[in-house]
C-alpha positions, 0 to 999 in steps of 0.5 A: 499499499502506498501511504499518502501524507495529505497536506493543505498548504504547509499543514498536515491533515491526515494520512491515506492509503491506497494500492498502485492500481487505485484510480486517482478519481477514487483517491481524489473523491475519498481524500475530499470526503475525509478533508471535508469531514474532518472540517465538519467535525471541528465545526460541530465541536465548536458549536457544541462547546457553545451549547455546553456553555450557553444552551441552544441557539435562539431563533434567527430573528432574535439573535443579537438583540437585547432583552429590551428589543426582544420584549418590545418586538414581543418575540418568543423562543418557543423551541428553547422552552421545549428543548431543555437539557436533561438534568436541569438548567444552569443560567449562563447568558451568552454575551454575543446573544446567539444562544438562550443562556439555558446551559446544561448542568456541569455534569451534563456539560462534562458529558459534551466536553468529554466527547468533544475532546474524544472526537477531536483526538480521532481526527487530530493532525497528530495522527500523521506523527503517530503514523495513524490513518484517518478514513471515512469510517473514522469521520463517521465514528467521530460524528456518531459519538458527538450525536450520541452525546447530544442526544444524552443531554438533549433527549427532546432534540434540538431546534431545527435552526440549531447549527449542530442539528443542521450539521448532522443533517447535512443542511448547514449553510455556510455561505458567507462564512470563512468555513465556506472557503475551507470546504473542497467540493468533491469535483473540484479536488485535486492532489499534487506531488513533486510539482505534478498534479495527479490526474484523475483519469490515471491510476496512482502507480503512474505517478509513483512507480511500482513500489507498493511500499512508497510514502509520498507528501501530496497537497490538496487544493481546489482545482485551477489554483496552479501548483502549490508551493514546493516543500522547504528542504528542511522544516522549521524545526530542522532549521531552528536546530541548525541555526542554534548549532551554527551559533554555538559553533560561531561562539566556540571559534570566537573563544579559539581566536581569543585563545591564540592571541599572542599579544600577551608576549607584549606583557612584562611577565613574558619577557625572558630577560626581565629577571636578569635585569632585576639582578643586575639593577637595570630595571626601570633605567631610562636612556636619553637626555633629561 
């Protein structure tokens, strides 16, 4: 199996495996799904952190309004009254006015936070360093445990406009958000390796040769963006160590140069005739007119 280290720009994303006979079209589709899946899990985790702190989202027409404005407009959060957390409520007002402030109790909030950490660990970029693959099943497992945690804490469900619910049902609207720029459409995904685009109508072996035990670093991006920047010869960490090494050598050379300085020969104690002059009483005699 060929191991592919998938990157976006200079950042590691995940490890992927495929045989030499695998069509590049299948690899591109799979990698795009995994890449977008990791983004989805990360978005859900971010929203669940807010859910644990401040409860469910307010209706869109109430978000960002003050209590006085809500009262003046006679708006009511009907879904918020239905979707109460299990075990009771802890009031924690949302300063930005996106959530209703009816947070779950610390015990139930801990269920959410622990699951968030577990899901993040499953898709972490550190999996690359640990030589662990991230697959579509990994993504699905992460989504399943997140969904399960939400069901435990909110057995009555979430409002239909709640971002977490929309993400689980794949009805999220990312238009106008930074997240929309990160997502790569499946039919727009491209992989680059060694300055070459891995074209979809070919097989993986057409690019990497006949060795099944090959490991390559490929960069994923949207089509039409040209070749990505090449990998630096040395990593930032390696460069840091090299700079420290050369600085140390430079300081050592300075010390050696100082040790080789022969200016000490001009010192009185280095004069081999000094002792003789002292015995003859010729020390500190000056010649010449007064």
